[in-house]
C-alpha angles and dihedrals in degrees: 000000000000116000124213123188091347092299126115107226126211117254093255097048118120092239097041094107098038123106129237110267096020090135096047094103096042120108134171092269089066090063098038097049105012091239140076127082093345090070098219131341111005121235112285094034107140126223117229093261093046090049092051091051092048091050090055093051111027135044109248127226114232140172124218119199130198105198117214140180119222134203128232090278094054094252119140108256100169139018123207136218132185129234115215138164112251122252092264093042094239102114142018112246130202110223147143134257106280137164147146124273102239127223111279091009123124121227090249091053091048092051092049094045096049093046090051090048093056104028104027133250093287095060089098100202118205099228116217117258090213116051094204105124121227089231141352119231122201112205117198130192089226117077116238099023091105135347088268122078132184115166091203102058157337103274131179109206126195107209125215138178107222125185115227114214101176141055119294122221112179112242140184110000094347113111099183145348116227123197124200137176107261089217096043130108095251100056094083094053089047092053092049089059093060113097137197093036099306090115089056091053090050091049090052090048092052089050092047094052091045 
């Protein structure tokens, strides 16, 4: 029976058929850009069907990011939201940067990877020194259980405010990034447009940054 990390796995364990040292050539670049020494998807990367099954059976770990711009004194001068087409392509949604924490990926790597996915490699996020989130959002696939709803899954999201120092170029499914003054007259209307609990996360972020 294969042995991993000096433990004998059960036959139905995820790692039961993996060999010792399989992660030796994996580095953070493999997870951030799906390339590098791992030569393709790293171990633990789920296929669409495997991901759908996991979502039906296991709570998923997520990060949610409120991007901000800061002035020369480090004060938040703008907060950002993303514009995306909905899953069925019918409407444009206003949302935040969000994504799963992948297997064998640290929280810092997950934050950097998801920002680069939505805002491009030149966004230059200033990653937090402390990884304590400003709030935790529990998304459920049943409406009304909590303020946060995701029809696909039960997800536990750690939420961070991350300053963006570089230039943003919308990537992947992101159509545009819109920045507003957190103390301006339009921020309330912007938050009201955010559905499925994202507006609640934004309100908590605005309170957290003062």
